[in-house]
C-alpha positions as CSV (number, residue, x, y, z in Angstrom):
1,M,53.2,-5.3,-32.2
2,K,52.2,-2.5,-30.2
3,Q,48.7,-2.0,-32.1
4,D,48.2,-5.8,-31.0
5,V,48.9,-4.6,-27.5
6,F,46.9,-1.5,-26.7
7,P,43.5,-3.3,-27.9
8,A,44.1,-6.1,-25.6
9,R,45.1,-3.7,-22.5
10,Q,42.0,-1.4,-23.3
11,G,40.1,-4.6,-23.6
12,A,41.2,-5.5,-19.9
13,R,40.4,-2.2,-18.5
14,K,36.9,-2.4,-19.5
15,R,36.3,-5.7,-17.9
16,R,37.6,-4.6,-14.9
17,S,35.4,-1.5,-14.8
18,Q,32.8,-3.8,-15.7
19,W,33.6,-6.2,-12.9
20,L,34.1,-3.5,-10.3
21,A,30.5,-2.1,-11.5
22,F,28.8,-5.2,-11.2
23,G,30.6,-6.0,-7.8
24,I,29.1,-2.8,-6.5
25,F,25.7,-3.1,-7.9
26,K,25.8,-6.7,-6.0
27,L,27.1,-5.6,-2.7
28,L,24.1,-2.7,-2.6
29,S,21.5,-5.6,-3.6
30,Y,22.8,-7.6,-0.9
31,S,23.0,-4.8,1.6
32,I,19.6,-3.8,1.2
33,V,18.4,-7.8,1.6
34,L,20.8,-7.9,4.7
35,I,19.0,-4.9,6.2
36,L,15.7,-6.1,5.5
37,F,16.3,-9.4,7.0
38,A,18.2,-7.8,10.1
39,I,14.8,-5.9,10.9
40,L,12.6,-9.0,10.5
41,G,15.3,-11.0,12.5
42,F,15.4,-8.4,15.5
43,I,11.3,-8.1,15.4
44,I,10.6,-12.0,15.2
45,Y,13.1,-12.5,18.1
46,K,11.8,-9.9,20.2
47,G,8.0,-10.5,19.1
48,I,7.8,-14.3,18.6
49,G,7.5,-15.1,22.3
50,V,4.0,-12.9,23.0
51,I,2.2,-14.4,19.8
52,S,-0.5,-16.8,21.2
53,W,-4.1,-17.4,20.4
54,E,-4.9,-15.7,23.2
55,F,-2.9,-12.5,21.9
56,L,-4.5,-12.8,18.7
57,T,-8.2,-13.3,20.0
58,T,-8.7,-11.3,23.1
59,A,-8.7,-7.2,23.8
60,P,-6.0,-5.2,25.6
61,S,-6.7,-5.8,29.7
62,D,-4.7,-4.5,32.8
63,G,-4.0,-1.0,31.7
64,M,-2.6,-2.2,28.4
65,T,0.1,-4.5,29.7
66,G,-1.8,-7.8,29.5
67,G,-4.5,-9.4,26.8
68,G,-4.2,-9.3,23.1
69,I,-4.9,-7.0,20.0
70,W,-8.2,-8.4,18.3
71,P,-10.0,-5.0,18.4
72,A,-6.8,-3.4,16.9
73,I,-6.6,-6.3,14.0
74,V,-10.5,-5.9,13.4
75,G,-10.3,-2.4,13.0
76,T,-7.4,-2.3,10.7
77,F,-9.0,-4.7,8.5
78,Y,-12.2,-2.4,8.4
79,L,-10.2,0.7,7.7
80,M,-8.4,-1.3,4.7
81,V,-11.7,-2.6,3.5
82,G,-13.5,1.1,3.6
83,S,-10.3,2.8,1.9
84,A,-10.3,0.4,-1.0
85,L,-14.4,0.9,-1.3
86,F,-13.1,4.3,-1.7
87,A,-10.0,4.8,-3.5
88,F,-10.5,1.4,-6.2
89,P,-13.5,3.3,-8.3
90,V,-12.3,6.7,-8.1
91,G,-8.7,5.7,-9.0
92,V,-9.6,3.3,-11.7
93,M,-12.0,5.5,-13.2
94,S,-9.6,8.8,-13.2
95,G,-7.0,6.8,-14.6
96,I,-9.3,5.3,-17.2
97,Y,-10.2,9.1,-18.3
98,M,-6.5,10.5,-18.5
99,N,-5.1,7.6,-20.6
100,E,-8.5,6.9,-22.7
101,Y,-10.7,9.9,-23.1
102,A,-9.0,13.2,-21.9
103,P,-7.1,14.6,-25.0
104,K,-3.4,14.8,-25.2
105,G,-2.1,18.0,-23.8
106,K,-1.7,20.5,-21.3
107,L,-4.6,19.5,-19.0
108,V,-3.4,15.8,-18.7
109,R,0.2,16.9,-17.8
110,F,-1.3,19.1,-15.1
111,I,-3.5,16.4,-13.9
112,R,-0.6,14.1,-13.6
113,M,1.5,16.5,-12.0
114,M,-1.0,17.3,-9.6
115,T,-1.4,13.7,-8.9
116,N,2.4,12.9,-8.7
117,N,2.4,15.9,-5.8
118,L,-0.7,14.4,-4.1
119,S,1.3,11.1,-3.6
120,G,4.5,13.0,-2.2
121,I,2.2,14.8,0.7
122,P,3.2,13.7,4.3
123,S,0.5,11.8,5.9
124,I,-0.3,13.5,8.2
125,V,-1.6,16.3,6.1
126,F,-4.1,14.2,5.0
127,G,-4.8,13.4,8.5
128,L,-5.5,17.1,9.2
129,F,-7.4,17.7,6.0
130,G,-9.6,14.3,7.1
131,M,-10.4,15.8,10.2
132,A,-11.5,19.2,8.7
133,L,-13.6,18.2,5.7
134,F,-15.0,14.6,7.2
135,V,-14.9,14.6,10.9
136,K,-15.9,18.5,11.2
137,Y,-17.3,19.5,8.1
138,M,-19.4,16.5,7.1
139,G,-20.0,15.9,10.5
140,F,-18.9,12.1,10.8
141,G,-17.0,12.8,13.9
142,D,-14.1,10.2,14.9
143,S,-15.1,7.5,13.1
144,I,-14.4,4.2,10.5
145,L,-16.3,6.5,7.7
146,A,-14.1,9.1,8.6
147,G,-10.7,7.1,8.9
148,S,-11.6,4.9,5.5
149,L,-12.2,7.9,3.4
150,T,-8.9,9.5,4.7
151,L,-7.2,6.4,4.1
152,G,-8.9,6.5,1.0
153,L,-7.4,9.8,-0.2
154,L,-4.2,8.5,0.6
155,C,-4.6,5.5,-2.0
156,V,-6.2,7.4,-4.7
157,P,-2.7,8.9,-6.2
158,L,-1.1,5.4,-6.3
159,V,-4.2,3.9,-7.9
160,I,-4.4,6.4,-10.4
161,C,-0.7,6.0,-11.5
162,T,-1.0,2.4,-11.3
163,T,-4.3,1.8,-13.3
164,E,-2.7,4.6,-16.2
165,E,0.6,2.9,-16.5
166,A,-1.1,-0.5,-16.7
167,L,-3.6,1.2,-19.7
168,K,-0.2,2.6,-21.4
169,A,1.1,-0.8,-21.6
170,I,-1.5,-2.4,-23.8
171,P,-0.9,-1.8,-27.5
172,D,-2.9,0.2,-29.6
173,S,-3.7,-2.4,-31.8
174,F,-6.2,-4.0,-29.6
175,R,-8.2,-1.0,-29.5
176,E,-8.0,-0.3,-32.9
177,G,-9.1,-4.0,-33.7
178,S,-12.2,-3.8,-31.2
179,L,-13.2,-0.2,-33.0
180,A,-13.0,-2.0,-36.5
181,L,-15.3,-4.7,-35.2
182,G,-17.7,-2.2,-34.5
183,A,-17.8,-1.8,-30.6
184,T,-18.0,1.4,-28.9
185,K,-15.2,3.1,-27.1
186,L,-17.0,2.1,-23.6
187,Q,-17.4,-1.7,-24.6
188,T,-13.9,-1.6,-25.9
189,I,-12.4,-0.4,-22.8
190,W,-15.0,-2.6,-20.6
191,H,-14.1,-5.8,-22.5
192,V,-10.8,-5.6,-24.1
193,I,-8.8,-3.1,-22.2
194,L,-9.6,-3.6,-18.4
195,P,-9.4,-7.2,-18.4
196,M,-5.9,-6.9,-20.0
197,G,-4.7,-4.1,-17.6
198,M,-6.6,-6.0,-14.6
199,P,-3.2,-7.8,-13.1
200,N,-1.5,-4.6,-12.7
201,I,-4.4,-2.5,-11.2
202,I,-5.3,-5.0,-8.7
203,T,-1.5,-5.0,-7.8
204,G,-1.6,-1.3,-7.3
205,L,-4.6,-1.5,-5.1
206,I,-3.5,-4.3,-3.0
207,L,0.1,-2.4,-2.5
208,A,-1.9,0.7,-1.6
209,L,-3.9,-1.2,1.0
210,G,-0.3,-2.4,2.3
211,R,0.6,1.0,2.7
212,V,-2.4,2.2,4.3
213,S,-2.5,-0.6,6.8
214,G,0.6,0.9,8.8
215,E,-0.1,4.6,8.7
216,T,-0.8,6.2,11.9
217,A,-1.0,10.0,11.1
218,P,-4.1,9.9,9.1
219,I,-6.4,7.6,11.6
220,L,-4.8,9.6,14.6
221,F,-7.0,12.5,13.6
222,T,-10.2,10.8,12.1
223,C,-11.1,7.7,14.1
224,A,-8.5,5.8,16.0
225,A,-9.1,5.4,19.8
226,Y,-6.4,4.8,22.8
227,F,-8.3,1.9,24.1
228,L,-11.6,0.2,23.0
229,P,-12.3,-3.2,24.9
230,Q,-15.3,-4.0,22.5
231,L,-15.7,-4.3,18.5
232,P,-17.3,-1.4,16.5
233,H,-20.9,-1.5,15.9
234,S,-21.3,0.7,13.0
235,I,-19.1,2.9,10.3
236,L,-20.0,5.6,12.8
237,D,-18.1,4.4,15.6
238,Q,-14.3,4.7,16.6
239,C,-12.2,1.9,16.4
240,M,-8.5,0.9,17.2
241,A,-5.8,0.0,15.1
242,L,-2.5,-1.7,14.8
243,P,-0.6,1.2,14.0
244,Y,-2.1,3.5,16.7
245,H,-2.0,0.9,19.2
246,L,1.8,0.1,18.6
247,Y,2.6,3.9,18.9
248,V,0.7,3.8,22.1
249,I,1.8,1.2,23.7
250,S,5.4,2.2,22.9
251,T,5.5,5.5,24.0
252,S,2.9,5.8,26.6
253,G,1.8,3.7,29.7
254,T,1.9,2.8,33.4
255,D,4.5,-0.3,32.9
256,M,6.7,0.0,30.1
257,E,8.7,-2.9,31.3
258,S,5.4,-5.1,30.6
259,Q,4.0,-3.3,27.2
260,L,7.3,-3.4,25.5
261,P,6.8,-7.2,24.7
262,L,3.4,-6.4,23.4
263,A,4.5,-3.8,21.2
264,Y,7.1,-6.2,19.7
265,G,4.3,-8.6,19.1
266,T,2.1,-6.2,17.7
267,A,4.5,-5.1,15.3
268,L,5.0,-8.9,14.0
269,V,1.6,-9.0,13.5
270,L,1.4,-6.0,11.5
271,I,4.6,-7.0,9.2
272,L,2.7,-10.2,8.7
273,I,-0.5,-8.8,7.6
274,I,1.9,-6.7,5.1
275,L,3.2,-9.7,3.7
276,I,-0.1,-11.5,3.2
277,I,-1.1,-8.3,1.2
278,N,1.8,-8.6,-1.1
279,L,1.7,-12.4,-1.5
280,L,-1.9,-12.0,-2.5
281,A,-1.2,-8.9,-4.8
282,N,1.3,-11.7,-6.6
283,A,-1.4,-14.4,-6.5
284,L,-4.2,-12.2,-7.9
285,R,-1.7,-10.8,-10.6
286,R,-0.8,-14.8,-11.5
287,Y,-4.3,-15.3,-11.5
288,F,-6.0,-12.5,-14.0
289,S,-2.7,-13.0,-16.3
290,N,-3.5,-16.3,-16.7
291,K,-7.0,-15.6,-17.2
292,V,-6.1,-13.1,-19.6
293,K,-3.9,-15.4,-21.8
294,T,-6.8,-18.1,-21.7
295,N,-9.2,-15.9,-23.1
């Protein structure tokens, strides 16, 4: 009888421990979601009254206490596109080399360690480096080109890691089958490996762009302007950007009471842009996944 009771008690104790652990995990997950919705709700509550067609399509006016944020939206878009044009080819080719060409050993481990360290460097250090290299040494000045290259350097580690992990997930049997049919290694990578890994690669790139769209420190030293009522005419011009504009109207000005609603509206627009970028990443991932399946 005692032998039958002991396993029953032990089973009940295990079930209670499991229930407690799952309850803690569930509580932590709900807490994170609650914090996210609290932040979004606060920004929406404070900023929704400012959002209008005029706010989205006009330049700031009246000493940054009126008008809109159109130049900042356009400048942010330019910087995102410029950083993508630099980070995507460099990051993808680096990830391909590390996974497909580089001999496994100390060299790859060293490159991977340096890449991880690079992704952990504070963004303000990238800003100082971009100012020293692109603004001063290369003579680009405070410009969209200098800011895009600096933000591109910030994106590269994430694109490299995403590309490498995407290629690692592809079974070696696909490589071996392609080579057995007479394809070269380059043809195998271009026609077999890259199409299969493209969903995750594109997702990593767009998520990296979502990160740089909210960075202030790198553009502070390389391209951001305090106030520009007109749009930039070339990549060598300065530009306004939403993160820096938000910082400016939140911390300095002649009439903070009038500027704070504009700051909340700017923050809401920036959050919506990042949300659209994340939704685009999911849509592109599904598109490329379905394309790979049909092929």
